[in-house]
Every structure is written in C-alpha cells, then in structure tokens.
C-alpha positions in Angstrom: -5.8 11.1 2.2 -8.1 8.4 1.1 -10.5 8.8 -1.8 -13.9 7.2 -1.8 -15.2 5.6 -5.0 -17.3 8.5 -5.7 -14.4 10.8 -5.2 -12.4 8.8 -7.7 -15.1 8.9 -10.2 -15.6 12.6 -9.8 -12.0 13.4 -10.2 -11.9 11.1 -13.2 -14.9 12.8 -14.9 -13.7 16.3 -14.4 -10.3 15.6 -15.6 -11.4 13.8 -18.8 -14.0 16.7 -19.4 -11.2 19.3 -19.2 -8.9 17.2 -21.5 -11.7 16.7 -24.0 -12.6 20.5 -24.0 -8.9 21.4 -24.3 -8.4 19.1 -27.3 -11.2 20.8 -29.0 -9.6 24.1 -28.2 -6.3 22.9 -29.5 -7.0 23.9 -33.0 -7.1 27.5 -32.0 -3.7 27.5 -30.5 -2.0 24.8 -32.6 -0.7 27.5 -35.1 1.7 28.7 -32.4 3.4 25.3 -32.3 2.8 23.8 -35.9 5.3 25.8 -37.6 2.9 28.2 -39.3 3.4 30.7 -36.5 5.8 29.5 -33.8 7.1 33.0 -32.9 6.9 34.1 -29.3 6.1 37.7 -30.5 2.9 36.4 -32.1 1.9 35.2 -28.7 3.0 38.5 -27.0 1.2 40.5 -29.5 -2.1 38.6 -28.7 -1.7 40.0 -25.2 -0.5 36.9 -23.4 1.8 37.5 -20.3 5.1 35.7 -20.4 5.5 33.7 -17.2 8.8 31.9 -17.7 11.2 31.0 -20.5 14.2 28.9 -20.9 16.1 28.3 -24.1 13.7 28.1 -27.1 10.6 27.4 -24.9 8.5 30.1 -23.2 5.3 29.7 -21.1 2.6 32.4 -21.4 -0.8 33.1 -19.4 -3.9 34.7 -20.7 -3.8 38.2 -18.9 -7.6 38.1 -18.1 -9.7 35.7 -16.2 -12.7 36.2 -18.7 -11.7 33.1 -20.6 -15.1 32.5 -22.3 -13.3 31.7 -25.6 -11.7 28.7 -24.0 -14.4 26.0 -23.8 -12.4 24.0 -21.2 -13.1 27.0 -18.8 -16.8 27.5 -19.5 -19.2 26.6 -16.8 -19.9 27.8 -13.3 -17.2 25.8 -11.6 -14.3 28.2 -12.6 -14.0 31.3 -10.3 -10.4 32.6 -11.4 -9.4 30.6 -14.4 -6.0 30.9 -15.9 -5.2 29.5 -19.3 -1.4 28.8 -19.8 0.3 27.8 -22.9 4.0 26.8 -23.8 5.4 27.9 -27.0 8.7 26.9 -28.8 10.7 24.1 -29.8 12.6 21.5 -27.6 15.3 19.2 -29.0 13.9 16.1 -27.4 11.2 13.6 -28.0 7.6 13.8 -26.6 8.5 10.9 -24.5 11.3 12.8 -22.9 9.0 15.7 -21.9 6.3 13.3 -20.6 8.9 11.4 -18.5 9.5 14.9 -16.9 5.9 15.4 -16.0 4.9 12.1 -14.6 4.9 12.0 -10.8 2.8 9.0 -9.6 3.9 8.9 -6.0 5.1 11.4 -3.3 8.8 10.7 -3.8 8.6 11.5 -7.6 6.5 14.5 -6.9 9.0 15.8 -4.4 11.9 15.1 -6.8 10.1 16.9 -9.6 9.4 19.9 -7.3 13.2 20.3 -6.5 14.2 20.0 -10.0 11.8 22.8 -10.9 12.7 25.0 -7.9 9.4 24.7 -6.2 9.1 25.2 -2.5 7.2 22.5 -1.0 6.8 21.8 2.7 7.7 18.2 2.8 4.1 17.0 3.5 2.9 15.6 0.2 0.2 13.0 -0.3 -0.6 11.4 -3.6 -3.7 9.1 -4.2 -3.4 7.3 -7.5 -6.6 6.6 -9.6 -4.8 5.4 -12.7 -1.0 4.5 -12.5 1.6 4.1 -15.4 2.0 0.8 -16.8 4.3 -1.0 -19.3 1.9 -0.3 -22.2 1.2 3.3 -21.1 4.2 4.5 -19.1 3.1 8.2 -19.1 -0.5 7.5 -18.1 -1.3 8.8 -14.6 -4.5 10.2 -12.9 -4.7 11.0 -9.2 -5.2 13.6 -6.5 -2.2 15.4 -5.0 -2.2 17.3 -1.8 0.7 19.4 -0.8 1.6 22.8 0.9 4.0 25.5 -0.5 5.8 28.3 1.3 6.2 31.6 -0.6 8.4 33.3 1.8 8.5 34.6 5.5 5.7 37.1 4.9 3.1 34.6 3.6 1.3 31.6 5.2 1.9 28.2 3.6 -0.7 27.5 0.9 -2.4 24.1 0.8 -3.3 22.6 -2.8 -5.4 19.7 -3.5 -5.3 19.1 -7.2 -6.8 16.4 -9.5 -4.1 15.7 -12.0 -3.6 13.7 -15.1 -0.8 13.1 -17.6 -0.6 11.1 -20.7 -0.5 11.0 -24.5 -3.2 11.1 -27.1 -3.5 11.0 -30.9 -5.7 13.7 -32.6 -8.1 12.9 -35.4 -5.4 14.4 -37.7 -3.0 11.9 -36.4 -0.9 14.4 -34.2 0.8 12.8 -31.2 0.3 15.0 -28.2 1.2 14.9 -24.6 -0.8 16.5 -21.8 -0.8 17.4 -18.2 -3.9 18.7 -16.5 -4.0 20.1 -13.1 -7.1 21.5 -11.4 -8.1 22.4 -8.0 -10.7 20.1 -6.3 -12.5 20.1 -3.0 -11.8 16.7 -1.1 -12.9 16.4 2.5 
C-alpha cells in the first residue's frame, strides 16, 4: 500500500476533523469519568450496550446508529456509525495506556492484535503519515490495511482504517489520550 500526497492529506484532514468534533463532545460524556458519575450503571441506564469489561473498566456502545447527538458523527459520510466509550478507573498512568495503543508498524500492530486476542490473517500493511518521536512518543497517524477471520462460516473481512493516536490538553487543562480509527476508501 502506498499513499499519494493527496491520500495522506485526506486521511490527515478527516482524522483531525473527527478528533476536533470528539473533543467538543467530550464535555457531554466527561461526567462518566470525572468522578461526578463514574458508575457503570449510569451508562447502562442511558441505554448503552456493554461490549467488554475487565477489572474496573468497561466498554460500551451506543445501541442505535442514529447518532445525531454526536457531532463527530454528523455529516453524510457515515453510513453505520457506532459510538464507543470506555468507563472506569485504571491503576496506571495515561502514558501506560497510550503505550498500549500505539502501533506504528506491522510488527507492533500484530503484537497488539495478539495481546488483544484479535484474529488477524498475517497480511498487515501500515503506511505512516506521522510517526512517534522522542518529544511525542505516542503521536501516530497512518493508514492500516488488514484482514480478519471470524470463524469457518464467515469469509475474511478486509479493513482499511485511517488511525491516529496521541495526547492533547483541553482548554480546562485536562490531559487526555486518544485513539481514532475510521474506515477509509483507498485504491
């Protein structure tokens, strides 16, 4: 996989747009993690579907694809959007979490997939747009292409995702980490 300069710019633009919109929506969901309402039951009562949990952290998805309330998902480009949020407390630093998210080459991506029990079919391509540096060790933006197998009755699924990870500071001084993944068409 090789990205043209216009492909790189397109992926960079859409990733930053989603990040910007998501940070604006953060205030609506921040009460779940700020300590004012960090209870999983609050999320479950709001109709979110539990996807996964481990220890004191649970991941939830919005049960509907009508996500007009999420500004990051507004616009005609989203056909079946899914909003996902993690709720809970982890006994580690933000840097520890971000270290587990960054996968800037195929080997790191495969290692992360194995550790997260994902069934990848070995053929993984990563084209980096922005790579981690000494000053920003968790900053990554790129395009990943891979296939997964979901069992003997299903055909392998191919994914091409624009991805970005990093850290930001909000206007209130909160230190946040992010991972953005979205499907893109690359030919």
